[in-house]
N, C-alpha and C positions, 0 to 999 in steps of 0.2 A: 589393316582395315582393307577390304577390297574395294574395287574401281566399282562406280555406279555407271551403268549405260543409259543413256536417255535416248529415246526413239521419237522424234518428232511426227505427230500425225495431225495433217491439215484437217481431215475430216473430224478428227477427235476433238481438237481445239475449237473447230467451228461448232460441233454439236454442244460443247461446253459453254460458247459464248451466246447460243439461242436458247439453252435449258431453261427449266423453270426456276432454277435458283438465280441464275442471271437475270433473268425477266424479273423475279421479286426483290433482288438487291437493287438493280437500277429503277425500278418503280419506286421503292421506298425512299431512295435518294430524292427521286424528284419530287415525291409528296413533301418530305422535309423542306426543300427549296421552296414549294409552292405556299407551304404555310408560313415560312419566314417570310415570304414576299408579300403576303397580306390577302385581303379579300379580293376574289374576281379571278383567280389564276386556278386553272385546271390542268391535270396531268392527262396525257394521251401516250399510250406505250403501243410500240410496234416492234415486231420481229423482222428484221431485214435479211438480207440474203447471207450475211454473216456474223450478225450480233443483235442481241436485244438492245432498244433504244427506249428512252422517255423523253419526252419533251413537256415542259412547263408552258403552257400558253395563257395570255391572257384572255379573259371571256366577256369582261365590260368594257366600255371606254374608259372608265376610271383606270382600269387595271392596264389598258394599253397605253393609257398616258405613263401610268408608273413605270412599265416596261420600257417606254422612250426615255425616261428619267433614269434608267439603270436599276430599277428595283430588283431585278433578278440577278443581276452580277452582284450587288450588295448582298443579296439573299443568300446566294452560292458561296461568297466569300467567307461567311462565316464557318466553313467546313460542314461536311455532311457525315 
């Protein structure tokens, strides 16, 4: 069997991390966590300089209190 050469491309990996598939995967995972956390959590997605990001944020006072009581950590701990 022949040897496989791998050429690392910073621009290529950066484009992969910011691409539509990466954004969809990150957003889907954040939506699962927001649903597990309960009512009052919303998902915000952003594409930064090097990667796609999604944040689960509390939008109500009750959700902020739940976040302070580690609701997001418990929701994420169930696996995505």
